[in-house]
C-alpha positions in Angstrom: 132.2 -93.5 74.8 129.1 -94.9 74.7 127.1 -97.8 72.8 125.3 -94.9 70.4 128.2 -93.0 69.9 130.5 -96.4 68.3 127.2 -96.8 66.5 127.3 -93.3 65.2 131.4 -93.0 64.6 130.7 -96.8 62.8 127.9 -95.3 60.4 130.3 -91.4 59.7 133.5 -93.6 59.5 131.9 -96.2 56.5 129.0 -94.7 55.4 126.6 -97.2 56.5 123.2 -95.9 58.1 122.9 -95.8 61.6 120.5 -98.4 61.6 122.7 -100.9 59.6 125.8 -99.9 61.6 123.5 -100.5 65.4 122.5 -103.9 64.4 126.2 -104.6 63.4 127.3 -103.6 66.7 124.8 -105.6 68.5 125.1 -108.9 66.5 129.0 -108.5 67.1 128.6 -107.9 71.0 126.0 -110.9 71.0 128.4 -112.9 69.6 131.0 -111.4 71.2 129.1 -113.1 74.6 127.7 -116.0 73.5 130.9 -117.3 72.6 132.0 -116.8 76.5 129.2 -118.1 77.8 129.7 -121.2 76.0 133.6 -121.0 77.8 135.2 -120.0 74.3 137.7 -117.3 74.1 137.6 -114.6 71.7 140.5 -113.6 69.6 141.0 -110.1 67.9 144.1 -109.6 66.9 145.9 -106.1 67.7 142.9 -105.8 70.0 142.9 -108.0 72.2 141.0 -111.0 73.8 137.7 -111.4 75.7 138.7 -114.7 77.7 137.2 -116.8 80.2 138.9 -116.7 83.5 138.5 -119.8 86.0 137.7 -118.4 89.5 138.9 -121.1 92.6 136.8 -122.2 95.5 137.7 -120.3 98.4 136.6 -119.5 102.1 135.0 -115.8 102.6 133.9 -113.8 106.2 131.0 -112.4 106.5 132.1 -109.6 108.7 128.6 -108.4 110.0 127.4 -111.7 111.0 130.8 -112.7 111.8 130.2 -116.5 109.9 132.7 -118.1 107.4 130.9 -118.3 103.6 132.8 -120.9 101.0 132.5 -119.2 97.5 132.6 -122.1 95.3 134.7 -122.0 91.9 133.0 -120.3 89.2 134.0 -118.3 86.1 134.4 -114.7 84.9 134.8 -112.7 81.8 138.1 -110.6 81.5 139.2 -108.8 78.8 143.3 -108.8 77.9 143.9 -106.2 75.8 147.0 -106.6 72.7 150.4 -105.5 73.5 150.1 -102.8 70.0 146.4 -101.6 71.9 148.6 -101.0 75.2 151.5 -99.6 73.8 149.5 -96.6 71.8 146.8 -95.7 75.0 150.1 -95.9 77.4 151.5 -93.3 74.7 148.6 -91.0 73.8 146.9 -91.0 77.1 147.6 -88.2 79.7 
């Protein structure tokens, strides 16, 4: 499912025009992205949580040059689905 499919589905289910639905979807995604970029988690009950995970500093190897590279600690966005959402997917996907 693409963003366009989501906009069409929202428009069909609510009776709102596609242009307005697209603005709503874009605003929601912008809000989530800006919150995550600030380091704030976003919790959506029954759906899941968009969280910021901290990756620790580690040593890696560049195998082509046979050298050691230090990767500094950094933060990444992650999604943790709600338990009810996970159960629904587990029961319905075949």
